[in-house]
TIPA-353532 format. One record per residue (C-alpha): residue number from 1; x, y, z; residue in three letters. Coordinates in Angstrom, 1 decimal, padded with zeros to 4 digits. Layout:
REM residues N
<atom><seq>NUM</seq><x>X</x><y>Y</y><z>Z</z><type>Ala</type></atom>
...
This chain:
REM residues 262
<atom><seq>1</seq><x>158.5</x><y>047.3</y><z>008.2</z><type>Met</type></atom>
<atom><seq>2</seq><x>156.1</x><y>048.8</y><z>005.7</z><type>Lys</type></atom>
<atom><seq>3</seq><x>153.7</x><y>051.0</y><z>007.8</z><type>Leu</type></atom>
<atom><seq>4</seq><x>150.3</x><y>049.2</y><z>005.8</z><type>Lys</type></atom>
<atom><seq>5</seq><x>151.7</x><y>045.7</y><z>007.2</z><type>Ser</type></atom>
<atom><seq>6</seq><x>151.8</x><y>047.3</y><z>010.9</z><type>Ile</type></atom>
<atom><seq>7</seq><x>148.8</x><y>048.4</y><z>010.8</z><type>Thr</type></atom>
<atom><seq>8</seq><x>147.2</x><y>045.2</y><z>009.4</z><type>Arg</type></atom>
<atom><seq>9</seq><x>148.7</x><y>043.1</y><z>011.5</z><type>Arg</type></atom>
<atom><seq>10</seq><x>147.9</x><y>045.7</y><z>014.6</z><type>Ala</type></atom>
<atom><seq>11</seq><x>144.3</x><y>045.5</y><z>013.6</z><type>Ala</type></atom>
<atom><seq>12</seq><x>144.5</x><y>041.6</y><z>013.8</z><type>Gln</type></atom>
<atom><seq>13</seq><x>146.1</x><y>040.9</y><z>016.4</z><type>Thr</type></atom>
<atom><seq>14</seq><x>142.9</x><y>043.7</y><z>018.0</z><type>Leu</type></atom>
<atom><seq>15</seq><x>140.2</x><y>042.2</y><z>016.8</z><type>Ser</type></atom>
<atom><seq>16</seq><x>139.9</x><y>039.4</y><z>018.9</z><type>Leu</type></atom>
<atom><seq>17</seq><x>140.0</x><y>041.6</y><z>021.7</z><type>Ala</type></atom>
<atom><seq>18</seq><x>137.9</x><y>043.4</y><z>020.7</z><type>Ala</type></atom>
<atom><seq>19</seq><x>135.3</x><y>041.0</y><z>020.3</z><type>Leu</type></atom>
<atom><seq>20</seq><x>135.4</x><y>039.8</y><z>023.6</z><type>Leu</type></atom>
<atom><seq>21</seq><x>134.9</x><y>043.2</y><z>025.0</z><type>Ala</type></atom>
<atom><seq>22</seq><x>131.6</x><y>044.1</y><z>023.6</z><type>Leu</type></atom>
<atom><seq>23</seq><x>129.3</x><y>042.5</y><z>026.5</z><type>Ser</type></atom>
<atom><seq>24</seq><x>131.5</x><y>044.8</y><z>028.8</z><type>Ala</type></atom>
<atom><seq>25</seq><x>131.2</x><y>047.5</y><z>026.0</z><type>Cys</type></atom>
<atom><seq>26</seq><x>128.2</x><y>047.6</y><z>024.8</z><type>Ala</type></atom>
<atom><seq>27</seq><x>125.8</x><y>046.2</y><z>026.6</z><type>Thr</type></atom>
<atom><seq>28</seq><x>123.7</x><y>049.3</y><z>028.3</z><type>Ser</type></atom>
<atom><seq>29</seq><x>122.8</x><y>052.9</y><z>027.2</z><type>Asn</type></atom>
<atom><seq>30</seq><x>122.1</x><y>053.8</y><z>031.0</z><type>Arg</type></atom>
<atom><seq>31</seq><x>124.0</x><y>057.0</y><z>031.9</z><type>Arg</type></atom>
<atom><seq>32</seq><x>127.4</x><y>055.9</y><z>033.4</z><type>Glu</type></atom>
<atom><seq>33</seq><x>128.5</x><y>058.0</y><z>037.1</z><type>Ala</type></atom>
<atom><seq>34</seq><x>131.4</x><y>059.0</y><z>035.2</z><type>Asp</type></atom>
<atom><seq>35</seq><x>129.5</x><y>060.5</y><z>032.1</z><type>Asp</type></atom>
<atom><seq>36</seq><x>126.6</x><y>062.5</y><z>033.6</z><type>Pro</type></atom>
<atom><seq>37</seq><x>126.6</x><y>064.5</y><z>030.3</z><type>Leu</type></atom>
<atom><seq>38</seq><x>125.9</x><y>061.5</y><z>028.2</z><type>Glu</type></atom>
<atom><seq>39</seq><x>123.0</x><y>062.5</y><z>025.8</z><type>Pro</type></atom>
<atom><seq>40</seq><x>125.2</x><y>066.0</y><z>025.1</z><type>Met</type></atom>
<atom><seq>41</seq><x>128.5</x><y>063.6</y><z>024.5</z><type>Asn</type></atom>
<atom><seq>42</seq><x>126.3</x><y>061.5</y><z>022.4</z><type>Arg</type></atom>
<atom><seq>43</seq><x>125.3</x><y>064.1</y><z>019.9</z><type>Ala</type></atom>
<atom><seq>44</seq><x>128.3</x><y>065.1</y><z>019.8</z><type>Met</type></atom>
<atom><seq>45</seq><x>130.4</x><y>062.0</y><z>019.3</z><type>Phe</type></atom>
<atom><seq>46</seq><x>127.7</x><y>061.7</y><z>016.1</z><type>Ser</type></atom>
<atom><seq>47</seq><x>128.8</x><y>064.8</y><z>014.8</z><type>Phe</type></atom>
<atom><seq>48</seq><x>132.3</x><y>064.2</y><z>015.1</z><type>Asn</type></atom>
<atom><seq>49</seq><x>131.8</x><y>060.9</y><z>012.9</z><type>Glu</type></atom>
<atom><seq>50</seq><x>130.0</x><y>062.2</y><z>010.5</z><type>Arg</type></atom>
<atom><seq>51</seq><x>132.4</x><y>064.9</y><z>009.6</z><type>Leu</type></atom>
<atom><seq>52</seq><x>135.2</x><y>061.9</y><z>009.8</z><type>Asp</type></atom>
<atom><seq>53</seq><x>133.6</x><y>059.4</y><z>007.9</z><type>Arg</type></atom>
<atom><seq>54</seq><x>132.1</x><y>062.7</y><z>004.9</z><type>Ser</type></atom>
<atom><seq>55</seq><x>135.7</x><y>064.5</y><z>004.9</z><type>Val</type></atom>
<atom><seq>56</seq><x>138.4</x><y>063.8</y><z>007.1</z><type>Ala</type></atom>
<atom><seq>57</seq><x>138.7</x><y>058.9</y><z>006.8</z><type>Lys</type></atom>
<atom><seq>58</seq><x>138.2</x><y>059.6</y><z>002.6</z><type>Pro</type></atom>
<atom><seq>59</seq><x>141.3</x><y>062.1</y><z>002.3</z><type>Val</type></atom>
<atom><seq>60</seq><x>143.5</x><y>060.2</y><z>005.0</z><type>Ala</type></atom>
<atom><seq>61</seq><x>141.9</x><y>056.7</y><z>002.2</z><type>Thr</type></atom>
<atom><seq>62</seq><x>143.7</x><y>058.9</y><z>-001.0</z><type>Ala</type></atom>
<atom><seq>63</seq><x>146.8</x><y>059.9</y><z>000.6</z><type>Tyr</type></atom>
<atom><seq>64</seq><x>147.6</x><y>056.5</y><z>002.5</z><type>Ala</type></atom>
<atom><seq>65</seq><x>147.5</x><y>054.9</y><z>-001.1</z><type>His</type></atom>
<atom><seq>66</seq><x>148.6</x><y>058.5</y><z>-002.8</z><type>Val</type></atom>
<atom><seq>67</seq><x>151.5</x><y>059.3</y><z>-001.0</z><type>Met</type></atom>
<atom><seq>68</seq><x>154.5</x><y>056.6</y><z>-000.6</z><type>Pro</type></atom>
<atom><seq>69</seq><x>154.9</x><y>054.6</y><z>002.7</z><type>Glu</type></atom>
<atom><seq>70</seq><x>158.9</x><y>056.3</y><z>003.0</z><type>Pro</type></atom>
<atom><seq>71</seq><x>156.8</x><y>059.7</y><z>002.4</z><type>Leu</type></atom>
<atom><seq>72</seq><x>154.0</x><y>058.6</y><z>005.5</z><type>Gln</type></atom>
<atom><seq>73</seq><x>156.7</x><y>057.8</y><z>007.5</z><type>Thr</type></atom>
<atom><seq>74</seq><x>158.3</x><y>061.2</y><z>007.1</z><type>Ala</type></atom>
<atom><seq>75</seq><x>155.9</x><y>063.4</y><z>007.9</z><type>Val</type></atom>
<atom><seq>76</seq><x>154.5</x><y>061.5</y><z>011.2</z><type>Gly</type></atom>
<atom><seq>77</seq><x>158.6</x><y>061.2</y><z>011.9</z><type>Asn</type></atom>
<atom><seq>78</seq><x>158.7</x><y>065.3</y><z>011.6</z><type>Leu</type></atom>
<atom><seq>79</seq><x>155.7</x><y>065.8</y><z>013.1</z><type>Phe</type></atom>
<atom><seq>80</seq><x>156.7</x><y>063.6</y><z>015.8</z><type>Ser</type></atom>
<atom><seq>81</seq><x>159.2</x><y>065.1</y><z>016.0</z><type>Asn</type></atom>
<atom><seq>82</seq><x>157.7</x><y>068.8</y><z>017.0</z><type>Leu</type></atom>
<atom><seq>83</seq><x>154.9</x><y>067.0</y><z>019.4</z><type>Gly</type></atom>
<atom><seq>84</seq><x>158.5</x><y>065.9</y><z>021.5</z><type>Asp</type></atom>
<atom><seq>85</seq><x>159.1</x><y>070.0</y><z>022.2</z><type>Val</type></atom>
<atom><seq>86</seq><x>155.6</x><y>069.2</y><z>024.4</z><type>Gly</type></atom>
<atom><seq>87</seq><x>156.8</x><y>066.5</y><z>025.8</z><type>Asn</type></atom>
<atom><seq>88</seq><x>159.5</x><y>068.1</y><z>027.5</z><type>Phe</type></atom>
<atom><seq>89</seq><x>157.8</x><y>071.2</y><z>028.8</z><type>Val</type></atom>
<atom><seq>90</seq><x>155.5</x><y>068.7</y><z>030.2</z><type>Asn</type></atom>
<atom><seq>91</seq><x>157.8</x><y>066.0</y><z>031.5</z><type>Asp</type></atom>
<atom><seq>92</seq><x>159.8</x><y>069.6</y><z>033.3</z><type>Leu</type></atom>
<atom><seq>93</seq><x>156.6</x><y>070.5</y><z>035.4</z><type>Leu</type></atom>
<atom><seq>94</seq><x>156.1</x><y>067.0</y><z>036.4</z><type>Gln</type></atom>
<atom><seq>95</seq><x>160.0</x><y>067.4</y><z>037.7</z><type>Leu</type></atom>
<atom><seq>96</seq><x>160.4</x><y>063.8</y><z>035.6</z><type>Lys</type></atom>
<atom><seq>97</seq><x>164.7</x><y>065.4</y><z>034.9</z><type>Val</type></atom>
<atom><seq>98</seq><x>164.7</x><y>061.9</y><z>032.8</z><type>Thr</type></atom>
<atom><seq>99</seq><x>162.3</x><y>061.8</y><z>030.8</z><type>Asp</type></atom>
<atom><seq>100</seq><x>162.6</x><y>065.3</y><z>030.1</z><type>Ala</type></atom>
<atom><seq>101</seq><x>166.1</x><y>065.1</y><z>029.4</z><type>Thr</type></atom>
<atom><seq>102</seq><x>165.1</x><y>063.0</y><z>027.0</z><type>Glu</type></atom>
<atom><seq>103</seq><x>163.1</x><y>064.7</y><z>024.7</z><type>Asp</type></atom>
<atom><seq>104</seq><x>165.3</x><y>067.1</y><z>024.7</z><type>Leu</type></atom>
<atom><seq>105</seq><x>168.0</x><y>065.2</y><z>023.5</z><type>Met</type></atom>
<atom><seq>106</seq><x>165.5</x><y>063.3</y><z>021.1</z><type>Arg</type></atom>
<atom><seq>107</seq><x>164.7</x><y>067.2</y><z>019.2</z><type>Phe</type></atom>
<atom><seq>108</seq><x>167.9</x><y>068.5</y><z>019.0</z><type>Ala</type></atom>
<atom><seq>109</seq><x>169.1</x><y>064.8</y><z>017.3</z><type>Met</type></atom>
<atom><seq>110</seq><x>166.1</x><y>064.3</y><z>015.2</z><type>Asn</type></atom>
<atom><seq>111</seq><x>166.2</x><y>067.8</y><z>014.4</z><type>Ser</type></atom>
<atom><seq>112</seq><x>169.4</x><y>068.1</y><z>013.4</z><type>Thr</type></atom>
<atom><seq>113</seq><x>171.2</x><y>064.8</y><z>012.4</z><type>Phe</type></atom>
<atom><seq>114</seq><x>167.4</x><y>064.1</y><z>010.9</z><type>Gly</type></atom>
<atom><seq>115</seq><x>166.3</x><y>066.8</y><z>008.1</z><type>Leu</type></atom>
<atom><seq>116</seq><x>164.5</x><y>068.6</y><z>010.4</z><type>Gly</type></atom>
<atom><seq>117</seq><x>162.7</x><y>065.2</y><z>011.9</z><type>Gly</type></atom>
<atom><seq>118</seq><x>162.1</x><y>063.8</y><z>008.7</z><type>Leu</type></atom>
<atom><seq>119</seq><x>164.3</x><y>060.7</y><z>009.7</z><type>Leu</type></atom>
<atom><seq>120</seq><x>163.8</x><y>059.0</y><z>013.7</z><type>Asp</type></atom>
<atom><seq>121</seq><x>168.0</x><y>058.8</y><z>014.5</z><type>Trp</type></atom>
<atom><seq>122</seq><x>166.9</x><y>059.4</y><z>018.4</z><type>Ala</type></atom>
<atom><seq>123</seq><x>164.7</x><y>056.3</y><z>018.3</z><type>Thr</type></atom>
<atom><seq>124</seq><x>167.2</x><y>054.0</y><z>016.7</z><type>Ala</type></atom>
<atom><seq>125</seq><x>169.7</x><y>055.3</y><z>018.9</z><type>Ala</type></atom>
<atom><seq>126</seq><x>168.0</x><y>053.9</y><z>022.2</z><type>Gly</type></atom>
<atom><seq>127</seq><x>166.4</x><y>057.6</y><z>023.2</z><type>Leu</type></atom>
<atom><seq>128</seq><x>162.8</x><y>056.7</y><z>024.0</z><type>Pro</type></atom>
<atom><seq>129</seq><x>159.1</x><y>058.7</y><z>023.1</z><type>Lys</type></atom>
<atom><seq>130</seq><x>157.3</x><y>059.9</y><z>025.5</z><type>His</type></atom>
<atom><seq>131</seq><x>154.0</x><y>061.5</y><z>025.3</z><type>His</type></atom>
<atom><seq>132</seq><x>152.8</x><y>063.8</y><z>027.9</z><type>Glu</type></atom>
<atom><seq>133</seq><x>149.9</x><y>066.9</y><z>028.1</z><type>Asp</type></atom>
<atom><seq>134</seq><x>149.1</x><y>069.8</y><z>030.3</z><type>Phe</type></atom>
<atom><seq>135</seq><x>146.1</x><y>067.7</y><z>030.6</z><type>Gly</type></atom>
<atom><seq>136</seq><x>148.3</x><y>064.3</y><z>032.1</z><type>Leu</type></atom>
<atom><seq>137</seq><x>150.6</x><y>067.1</y><z>034.1</z><type>Thr</type></atom>
<atom><seq>138</seq><x>147.7</x><y>068.7</y><z>036.2</z><type>Leu</type></atom>
<atom><seq>139</seq><x>146.1</x><y>064.6</y><z>036.6</z><type>Gly</type></atom>
<atom><seq>140</seq><x>150.1</x><y>064.2</y><z>038.2</z><type>His</type></atom>
<atom><seq>141</seq><x>149.4</x><y>067.4</y><z>040.7</z><type>Tyr</type></atom>
<atom><seq>142</seq><x>145.6</x><y>065.5</y><z>041.7</z><type>Gly</type></atom>
<atom><seq>143</seq><x>143.6</x><y>067.4</y><z>039.1</z><type>Val</type></atom>
<atom><seq>144</seq><x>140.6</x><y>065.6</y><z>039.2</z><type>Pro</type></atom>
<atom><seq>145</seq><x>139.6</x><y>064.5</y><z>035.7</z><type>Ala</type></atom>
<atom><seq>146</seq><x>135.9</x><y>065.3</y><z>035.6</z><type>Gly</type></atom>
<atom><seq>147</seq><x>132.9</x><y>064.3</y><z>033.9</z><type>Pro</type></atom>
<atom><seq>148</seq><x>133.4</x><y>062.4</y><z>030.5</z><type>Tyr</type></atom>
<atom><seq>149</seq><x>133.5</x><y>065.3</y><z>028.2</z><type>Leu</type></atom>
<atom><seq>150</seq><x>133.8</x><y>064.7</y><z>024.0</z><type>Val</type></atom>
<atom><seq>151</seq><x>134.4</x><y>068.1</y><z>022.7</z><type>Leu</type></atom>
<atom><seq>152</seq><x>133.5</x><y>069.0</y><z>019.2</z><type>Pro</type></atom>
<atom><seq>153</seq><x>135.8</x><y>068.5</y><z>016.7</z><type>Leu</type></atom>
<atom><seq>154</seq><x>139.0</x><y>067.2</y><z>019.1</z><type>Phe</type></atom>
<atom><seq>155</seq><x>136.7</x><y>064.2</y><z>020.1</z><type>Gly</type></atom>
<atom><seq>156</seq><x>137.0</x><y>062.2</y><z>023.6</z><type>Pro</type></atom>
<atom><seq>157</seq><x>138.3</x><y>064.0</y><z>026.5</z><type>Ser</type></atom>
<atom><seq>158</seq><x>137.5</x><y>064.9</y><z>030.4</z><type>Ser</type></atom>
<atom><seq>159</seq><x>137.2</x><y>068.5</y><z>031.8</z><type>Val</type></atom>
<atom><seq>160</seq><x>140.4</x><y>068.2</y><z>033.2</z><type>Arg</type></atom>
<atom><seq>161</seq><x>142.3</x><y>067.9</y><z>029.6</z><type>Asp</type></atom>
<atom><seq>162</seq><x>139.6</x><y>070.0</y><z>027.6</z><type>Ala</type></atom>
<atom><seq>163</seq><x>141.3</x><y>072.8</y><z>029.7</z><type>Gly</type></atom>
<atom><seq>164</seq><x>144.8</x><y>071.0</y><z>029.3</z><type>Gly</type></atom>
<atom><seq>165</seq><x>144.1</x><y>070.9</y><z>025.9</z><type>Leu</type></atom>
<atom><seq>166</seq><x>143.9</x><y>075.3</y><z>025.4</z><type>Leu</type></atom>
<atom><seq>167</seq><x>147.4</x><y>074.5</y><z>027.2</z><type>Val</type></atom>
<atom><seq>168</seq><x>148.8</x><y>072.1</y><z>024.7</z><type>Ser</type></atom>
<atom><seq>169</seq><x>148.4</x><y>073.8</y><z>021.6</z><type>Ser</type></atom>
<atom><seq>170</seq><x>149.9</x><y>076.9</y><z>023.2</z><type>Ala</type></atom>
<atom><seq>171</seq><x>153.0</x><y>075.5</y><z>023.5</z><type>Ile</type></atom>
<atom><seq>172</seq><x>153.0</x><y>073.0</y><z>019.7</z><type>Asn</type></atom>
<atom><seq>173</seq><x>155.7</x><y>075.2</y><z>018.0</z><type>Pro</type></atom>
<atom><seq>174</seq><x>153.6</x><y>075.6</y><z>015.0</z><type>Thr</type></atom>
<atom><seq>175</seq><x>151.6</x><y>078.0</y><z>017.0</z><type>Thr</type></atom>
<atom><seq>176</seq><x>154.6</x><y>080.2</y><z>016.5</z><type>Phe</type></atom>
<atom><seq>177</seq><x>154.8</x><y>080.3</y><z>012.9</z><type>Met</type></atom>
<atom><seq>178</seq><x>153.0</x><y>082.6</y><z>010.1</z><type>Pro</type></atom>
<atom><seq>179</seq><x>149.9</x><y>081.7</y><z>009.2</z><type>Ile</type></atom>
<atom><seq>180</seq><x>151.1</x><y>080.8</y><z>005.7</z><type>Ala</type></atom>
<atom><seq>181</seq><x>153.3</x><y>078.2</y><z>006.9</z><type>Ala</type></atom>
<atom><seq>182</seq><x>151.3</x><y>076.8</y><z>010.2</z><type>Ser</type></atom>
<atom><seq>183</seq><x>148.5</x><y>075.8</y><z>008.7</z><type>Thr</type></atom>
<atom><seq>184</seq><x>149.7</x><y>073.8</y><z>005.7</z><type>Pro</type></atom>
<atom><seq>185</seq><x>151.2</x><y>072.4</y><z>007.8</z><type>Leu</type></atom>
<atom><seq>186</seq><x>147.6</x><y>072.0</y><z>010.3</z><type>Phe</type></atom>
<atom><seq>187</seq><x>146.6</x><y>070.9</y><z>007.2</z><type>Gly</type></atom>
<atom><seq>188</seq><x>149.3</x><y>068.0</y><z>006.5</z><type>Val</type></atom>
<atom><seq>189</seq><x>149.0</x><y>067.1</y><z>009.7</z><type>Asn</type></atom>
<atom><seq>190</seq><x>145.6</x><y>066.4</y><z>010.2</z><type>Val</type></atom>
<atom><seq>191</seq><x>145.7</x><y>063.6</y><z>006.9</z><type>Val</type></atom>
<atom><seq>192</seq><x>148.7</x><y>062.1</y><z>008.0</z><type>Ser</type></atom>
<atom><seq>193</seq><x>147.5</x><y>061.8</y><z>011.8</z><type>Ser</type></atom>
<atom><seq>194</seq><x>144.2</x><y>059.9</y><z>009.7</z><type>Arg</type></atom>
<atom><seq>195</seq><x>146.4</x><y>058.0</y><z>007.6</z><type>Ser</type></atom>
<atom><seq>196</seq><x>147.8</x><y>056.3</y><z>010.4</z><type>His</type></atom>
<atom><seq>197</seq><x>144.5</x><y>055.1</y><z>012.1</z><type>Leu</type></atom>
<atom><seq>198</seq><x>142.8</x><y>053.8</y><z>009.2</z><type>Leu</type></atom>
<atom><seq>199</seq><x>143.3</x><y>050.8</y><z>010.2</z><type>Gly</type></atom>
<atom><seq>200</seq><x>142.3</x><y>050.9</y><z>014.2</z><type>Ala</type></atom>
<atom><seq>201</seq><x>138.7</x><y>053.2</y><z>013.2</z><type>Thr</type></atom>
<atom><seq>202</seq><x>137.8</x><y>050.0</y><z>011.2</z><type>Asp</type></atom>
<atom><seq>203</seq><x>138.5</x><y>047.4</y><z>013.1</z><type>Leu</type></atom>
<atom><seq>204</seq><x>135.6</x><y>049.5</y><z>015.7</z><type>Leu</type></atom>
<atom><seq>205</seq><x>133.4</x><y>049.0</y><z>013.5</z><type>Glu</type></atom>
<atom><seq>206</seq><x>133.2</x><y>045.9</y><z>012.9</z><type>Leu</type></atom>
<atom><seq>207</seq><x>133.2</x><y>045.5</y><z>016.5</z><type>Ala</type></atom>
<atom><seq>208</seq><x>131.4</x><y>047.7</y><z>018.4</z><type>Ala</type></atom>
<atom><seq>209</seq><x>127.6</x><y>047.4</y><z>018.9</z><type>Leu</type></atom>
<atom><seq>210</seq><x>127.8</x><y>050.6</y><z>020.5</z><type>Asp</type></atom>
<atom><seq>211</seq><x>131.2</x><y>052.9</y><z>019.1</z><type>Lys</type></atom>
<atom><seq>212</seq><x>130.3</x><y>055.9</y><z>022.0</z><type>Tyr</type></atom>
<atom><seq>213</seq><x>130.9</x><y>053.9</y><z>024.8</z><type>Ser</type></atom>
<atom><seq>214</seq><x>133.5</x><y>051.6</y><z>023.8</z><type>Phe</type></atom>
<atom><seq>215</seq><x>135.1</x><y>054.7</y><z>023.1</z><type>Val</type></atom>
<atom><seq>216</seq><x>134.8</x><y>056.2</y><z>026.1</z><type>Arg</type></atom>
<atom><seq>217</seq><x>135.8</x><y>053.4</y><z>027.9</z><type>Asp</type></atom>
<atom><seq>218</seq><x>138.9</x><y>052.8</y><z>025.7</z><type>Gly</type></atom>
<atom><seq>219</seq><x>139.6</x><y>056.4</y><z>026.0</z><type>Tyr</type></atom>
<atom><seq>220</seq><x>139.0</x><y>056.7</y><z>030.0</z><type>Leu</type></atom>
<atom><seq>221</seq><x>141.5</x><y>054.0</y><z>030.6</z><type>Gln</type></atom>
<atom><seq>222</seq><x>144.0</x><y>054.9</y><z>028.4</z><type>Ser</type></atom>
<atom><seq>223</seq><x>144.3</x><y>058.3</y><z>030.2</z><type>Arg</type></atom>
<atom><seq>224</seq><x>144.5</x><y>056.4</y><z>033.2</z><type>Val</type></atom>
<atom><seq>225</seq><x>147.3</x><y>054.3</y><z>032.5</z><type>Asn</type></atom>
<atom><seq>226</seq><x>149.4</x><y>057.3</y><z>031.4</z><type>Ala</type></atom>
<atom><seq>227</seq><x>148.6</x><y>059.1</y><z>034.5</z><type>Leu</type></atom>
<atom><seq>228</seq><x>149.9</x><y>056.0</y><z>036.0</z><type>Asp</type></atom>
<atom><seq>229</seq><x>152.8</x><y>055.6</y><z>033.5</z><type>Asp</type></atom>
<atom><seq>230</seq><x>151.8</x><y>052.3</y><z>032.3</z><type>Gly</type></atom>
<atom><seq>231</seq><x>151.3</x><y>050.8</y><z>035.4</z><type>Lys</type></atom>
<atom><seq>232</seq><x>147.7</x><y>050.9</y><z>035.0</z><type>Ala</type></atom>
<atom><seq>233</seq><x>148.1</x><y>048.0</y><z>032.0</z><type>Leu</type></atom>
<atom><seq>234</seq><x>146.1</x><y>044.3</y><z>033.0</z><type>Pro</type></atom>
<atom><seq>235</seq><x>148.1</x><y>041.6</y><z>033.4</z><type>Ser</type></atom>
<atom><seq>236</seq><x>147.3</x><y>039.1</y><z>030.7</z><type>Tyr</type></atom>
<atom><seq>237</seq><x>148.1</x><y>036.0</y><z>032.3</z><type>Asp</type></atom>
<atom><seq>238</seq><x>145.0</x><y>036.4</y><z>034.1</z><type>Asp</type></atom>
<atom><seq>239</seq><x>142.1</x><y>036.0</y><z>031.3</z><type>Pro</type></atom>
<atom><seq>240</seq><x>139.5</x><y>037.9</y><z>032.9</z><type>Ser</type></atom>
<atom><seq>241</seq><x>141.9</x><y>041.3</y><z>032.3</z><type>Ala</type></atom>
<atom><seq>242</seq><x>141.8</x><y>040.7</y><z>028.4</z><type>Arg</type></atom>
<atom><seq>243</seq><x>139.2</x><y>042.3</y><z>027.7</z><type>Ser</type></atom>
<atom><seq>244</seq><x>140.9</x><y>045.5</y><z>028.7</z><type>Asp</type></atom>
<atom><seq>245</seq><x>143.1</x><y>044.9</y><z>026.0</z><type>Ser</type></atom>
<atom><seq>246</seq><x>140.4</x><y>046.0</y><z>023.5</z><type>Ala</type></atom>
<atom><seq>247</seq><x>140.1</x><y>049.8</y><z>024.8</z><type>Ser</type></atom>
<atom><seq>248</seq><x>143.0</x><y>050.7</y><z>022.3</z><type>Ser</type></atom>
<atom><seq>249</seq><x>141.2</x><y>050.7</y><z>020.0</z><type>Ala</type></atom>
<atom><seq>250</seq><x>139.0</x><y>052.4</y><z>021.6</z><type>Ala</type></atom>
<atom><seq>251</seq><x>141.6</x><y>055.2</y><z>021.8</z><type>Gln</type></atom>
<atom><seq>252</seq><x>142.5</x><y>055.2</y><z>018.2</z><type>Asp</type></atom>
<atom><seq>253</seq><x>139.3</x><y>055.8</y><z>017.1</z><type>Ser</type></atom>
<atom><seq>254</seq><x>139.0</x><y>058.8</y><z>019.4</z><type>Gly</type></atom>
<atom><seq>255</seq><x>141.7</x><y>059.9</y><z>017.9</z><type>Ala</type></atom>
<atom><seq>256</seq><x>140.7</x><y>059.5</y><z>014.8</z><type>Ala</type></atom>
<atom><seq>257</seq><x>137.6</x><y>061.7</y><z>015.7</z><type>Gln</type></atom>
<atom><seq>258</seq><x>139.9</x><y>063.9</y><z>016.4</z><type>Ser</type></atom>
<atom><seq>259</seq><x>142.7</x><y>064.6</y><z>013.7</z><type>Gln</type></atom>
<atom><seq>260</seq><x>140.0</x><y>066.8</y><z>012.4</z><type>Thr</type></atom>
<atom><seq>261</seq><x>140.6</x><y>069.4</y><z>014.5</z><type>Ala</type></atom>
<atom><seq>262</seq><x>144.7</x><y>068.6</y><z>016.0</z><type>Gln</type></atom>
């Protein structure tokens, strides 16, 4: 299935839920209990938005139009494979032995038989993809998230996740590469990751009356869900929970901002 088709269908699926969530996500500018730094965060959010509109999004749009879709998929697979190293380390730190074993097997299989990770044979073989970072590892051991925090370039975070970001960056395999190799990889990763989020951010532009609140609420909900290993997802049999489905669009928009630095 082509990448653009997947993105388009995902945006269409999220659009109704996003519209239903407007009243819950953008009814007030009051400072929330989990966002005591809101004035500073809003200013940083605006800075990141301007940088994304003027640099990251135009380059990512050009990349999506020029680069053949099979190559886009291969590039995404490459960085996903490198990310499995961090997933392995954090699963191991959280004593999730099964997940850590699967991460190690994914990395070994894709690195060996997938041309360094360009091909994702592990998913086809039934090995699930996990998503862990050191912020989640700290949360696993009871470290509170602390206030919501918007970082320059990196986007949505929290006090705990911002500290975890330093450790997560240190265990990224590209950190140990020569600058001549790591710098081009860094740039390609930024552009590739941002291009995958074009549909989600376009949806958010249309749906959210207050993008800051929408992204914040989506980010915080996504982190609670990730810390709970997916158990915090709403039940879609309950109409009152459907508005929470828009948090995935907000999370993607926040991730889009962060691609200017990751």
